[in-house]
SEVEXZA-268740 format. One record per residue: residue in one letter; x, y, z of N, C-alpha, C in turn. Coordinates in steps of 0.1 Angstrom, whole numbers, plus 5000, padded with zeros to 4 digits. Layout:
! SEVEXZA-268740
aXYZXYZXYZ;...
This chain:
! SEVEXZA-268740
m611468713477611268873491611568773505;t611768773510611868673528610468643534;r609768573539608468663542609168703555;e609468753562609268773578609368943569;p608769003582608769213574609769273584;f610969273572611869263575613269233561;a613969283554614569293543616369243544;s616969273557617969223556618169213575;l619169173578619669203595619969283595;a620569413589620169523594619169583600;d618669583586616969623584616169613594;a616569443599615769383612615969483627;a617169473624617669543636616469713638;a617169763633616669893628614569873635;l614269753630612669713628613269703645;i613669553655613269583667613669683673;v614969753669615369833679614069963687;g613369983681612870123672610770053679;t610769953679609469873682608769903700;p607469933697608069963711607169913723;a606569823716605969683722607569603726;p607169553740608369423745607669263738;r607169253738606469113735606869123721;e606269263711605969193698607669203696;k608969253696610069363705611369173703;m610569123709610668953719609968883703;r609068893701608468823689609568813670;l609568993671610768993657612068953662;t612568933676614268903679613668703675;g613368683678612668513676612568503657;l612468573653611868613639614268603635;a613968753633615168723628616468643627;r616168623638617968533646617268343635;t615668343638616568193631616668253620;a615668373613616168383597617868373590;w618068473604619968493598620468323603;r620268233614620368183610620368013603;e619368063590618867973581620068023579;r620268143573621068233556619968263552;r618868303552617968373548617668533538;l618268563552618868753556620668773549;s620668873541622068933539622168953549;l623869083553623669163564623069283561;s622569303549623069483547621869463531;r621269623528620969613521621269743518;g622569803521622369963515621170053526;a620770143509620070243514618570213517;l618270023515617270013513617269923526;d617369943542617369963551617070063561;r615669993564615370163578616770233587;p616570283589617670353598617570363610;m619570313615618570273630618070403636;p616770433648616670513660617770543663;d618070643670618270703681617970663699;r616370633698616270593711615470453708;p615670353715614570243715613370293716;g612470193706611070263715610070153720;r609470213730609470163747607670183741;p606670083752605470173759605470263768;d604070263767603970383774604470383790;r604470273798604370253815605870093811;p606870143817607370183829607470333829;e607070413836608070553840609470583836;l609670653831611570673831611970743838;l613070763846613670833854614570853854;p615471023855617070923863617370853871;p618270833870619170703876618770763888;r618970913894619670953908617770973918;k616770933909615571033911614770873918;m615670703912615170593917614970583929;v614370453939613770473947614470303954;r615370293961616470213961615770083977;r614970023968614069903975615269733984;s614669713992615469624002615069473997;l616069353990615869243986615069113995;g614969244011614569194023612869144025;s612169214017611169214019610369174001;p609369084003608369043996608269133982;a607469283987607369423978608869393968;g610369373979611669483973612069403959;r611569283968612169143963611069153942;v610269233941608969213929609569313921;a610069413934610469523927611469583918;f612569463924613869403920613969373910;l613069223909612969183887612169273881;h611469353883611269373877612469463867;a613269563881614769613877614869563866;i615169463870616069353860615169313849;a614169313851613469303833613669433827;h614169543833613969673824615469633821;i616369643830618369593824617669493806;e617069413809616969263799616769283793;l615769423794614769503777615869533768;n616569663777617669703773618469673764;a619369563774620069423770620169373751;v618569353750617969353735618269433725;d618169513729618269703720619369703720;l619969663734622169703728621669623720;a622069483719622869423711622269463695;w621269433689620769463682621069603676;d621069683687621669813678624169793673;i624169773684625969743675625669623661;v624369493663624469473646623669533633;g623269603640622269773626623769883624;r623569943639624670053639625870043632;f626769913630628169913631627569793618;a626769763613626669713598627369663585;r627769833586628569883573630569853577;v630769833591632069813593632469713595;r633669643584633569453579634069463594;m633269283590633869223600633369143596;p633768953606633868813597632568793599;r631368763600630368683596629968633614;s631168563616631168523633630568633646;f631468723638630568863646628968913651;h628468903633627268913632626368803642;d626968673638626468503639625868563653;q627368553664628068553682626468703685;w627068803678625568953684624268923684;v623368793674621968763673622168683680;r623168623686622268443695622568603708;v622668693713623068773719621568823728;a621868863711619968923716618768863712;g618768703710618468583711618068553726;e619668593730619568513753618768633755;e618668763755618468923762617268823765;a616868863751614968813751614368683754;i615368573761614868503764614468503782;h616068583781615668623796615068723801;f614468863788613168913797611968843795;g611768693785610468663793610568583805;l611368533810611868503825611568553828;l611968613830612068803840609468813840;s609468813829608268843834607568793836;e607868563829607468493836607568493854;r608568573854608468573878607568693883;l607268793876606568913879605568853880;a604868743868603468753865603668653877;a603968603885603868433894603868533909;f604068693906603768753919602368843917;g601468853904601268913902601369073901;a602769073887602469233887603669213871;a603369263865604169323854605069363851;y605869383833606669483830605569613832;g606269763839605269853832604769933848;d604769803856605069853871604869923880;f606469963873607070073883608070163880;p608570243887608970303877610570223872;a611370293864612270253857612970333856;h615070313856615370433852616170443835;d616570543830616870573814618370553812;g619270593824619970513820620870483816;l620370313813620970273805621370283789;w620070383782620970383768621970503765;q622670563778623570713777624670593770;a624770463775625970413766626270403756;a624870403748624770353735624770533731;e624070623730624170713728625770783729;a626470763740627970763733628870713726;t628870563720629370493717628870523701;g628270593702626970533683628670503671;s629370563669629870613660631670553661;d631370493673632770393674632470223683;l632670133670632269993676633369983689;t634569993687635469993699635270043706;a635070123712634370243719633170143723;r632270123719630470033724631069923731;l632369833723632169693732633169713746;a633669813746634869853762633269943766;i632569993761631670033771629869913775;v629269913768628569773765628769693776;p629669563767629469443776630869423785;l631969543781632769513796632869613801;v631869653807631869783821630469733822;l629569813818627669743817627569593822;e628269503818627169333817628169233826;a629969303821630669293828630269293848;r629269403850628869453862628169333873;g627369313859626169163864627369043871;l628069003863629068843868629468973888;d629669103886630269093901628769063913;v627969203906626269163916625369023913;t625768963903624568803903624468763916;p626368623911625768563927624868623946;p625368663949624368773960623268813959;m622368793951621968793945620968663944;v621768573937620668463938620968363955;a622568393957622168413970620468463980;a620368533975619968633982617868573983;f617968503972616468513969616068353972;t617168263971617468133972617468163990;e617968234000617368184015616068254016;a615668344006613968364011613268264009;g614168143998612868043998612268073983;d612868193975612568143962613468103953;t613167963950614167923942614167913926;a612567943921612367923908612968093906;t613068213910613568323904615368243907;a615568243916616868163917617768093905;a616868003904617367963894617468073880;v616268103878616368223867618268313861;l617968383879618768453879620268393874;s620268283881621768183873622268123861;r620468103855620668093843620968243836;i620368353841621468463835623168493830;y623168493846624368433854625568353846;e625668253838626168203827625868223819;d624368273815624468313795625368483799;e625568573805626068653809627768693804;k628068523810629468503814630268503792;g629268453790629968443770628968613763;h628568673773628168753767629468863766;v629368863781631568933781631868873774;f632468733774633368653763633568713749;v632068743745632068803733633068873729;g632269013735632869133737633669143737;a634469023745635969063750636869063738;s636368903734637168913721636668983710;w635469023707635669123699636869233701;f637169303708636969443710639369403708;r639769273716641269253713640769213697;y639869173690640269143681640269263669;l639269423678640169513666640769593673;c641369533681642569653694644369603677;d643669463679644269403673645069463655;l644169423647643769533634644469653637;e643969693644644769873648645969913654;g646469763658647669803664647769873677;e647469803686647369933700646869763705;a647369823722647169733732646269703737;p645669603739643869593747644269683760;e644069683768644069673783644069863784;p645469923777645470063773644070113768;r644070113759643170123754641570153756;f641570053764640569993771640370153782;h641370173786641270263800641370313795;a641770433784641270513775640270573768;l638970443764637770423761636870503777;v637570393782635770403795636470533804;r637670603800637570733807637470833796;k636870823784636470933781634470833776;h634470793778633370753773631770703788;f632570653800632370593810632170693822;r630470713824629870823832629770743842;g630770803857631170703874632370623874;a631570523885633270463884633270283881;l634070253883634070083881634070003896;k633370023902633369973918633669833917;p635069823930634869683937633869653943;p633469513951634069463943633669383937;f635169263926634669233916635269043910;n633869023906634268853904635268863899;d636768853902637668743894637368683885;l637068583892636968423886636268443874;a634368503875634068503859634668613855;r634868723852636168813843636568733837;s637468733843638968603838638268473830;s637368433833636768343830636268363813;a635468503816635168573802636368653795;c637268613792638468683794638768803792;l638168903807638468963808639569013820;t640168973821640869043829641569093838;p642169143853641969193861643369333851;g643969353845644569423837643469553834;f642869503822641369573823641069683833;y640469613843640069643853640169753863;r641069613867641669673881642269873880;p642769883874643270043870642370173875;l640870133872640070183872638970233880;e638970143892638370093902638070203906;t638970333902638470533914638570573904;v637970573888637670653882636070713877;r636270853879635570893878635371053870;t634171023865634071133853633071283857;
């Protein structure tokens, strides 16, 4: 019997996604990452594992609103910058759950151990990001939950819950890749405002997210090869089917290409609307 409150990696994933309290979610992430790295967990125990929840556990606050009801705030004011930090913290909390959902929901898909190694690492890094952003919020006298947050991020998980290839296309290669486009201007804005501590946190997140997109792109290409599919047309078809919205320029082509996401993937989809 393990010392941890879970029986396998898939069981840990279900427990973590279902945990409402962010601090406990991050603590369990650290326990699961260490146990898996030290080879004290099997991938799955089948019917003994907890079922993956349909939605992640969340605290009573923040209030979750539809994206269209979110108030836009300017980075030009201190209040706007704090609200922005809260929004990014919410994204990173969802990113923790999305990484664990890939691990747990697709545990029965036969994949190399390195697939699970990499997504456990991604989950751990997303947890670090949430912690760093929480510290920056505290420095401004704020905390996660103080502002409303939008409830659109989990729609990608719901839309791709039965297809690992689709999940990889939409979550790392659309949603996380967008962070590569928008984060450098945000780093510049915080630097210009004299908040070099927040700029450093955002720079750390930016560098890690390149690796996360690379993980997603690599495994997407791997699955396309197994299925005898050309990666770029397959990506186009999956985005048209599962992603609501448009792939909006400008794109950070250099960062995307360094993450194995070349322009042939996303440039043809700039005007896609569904």
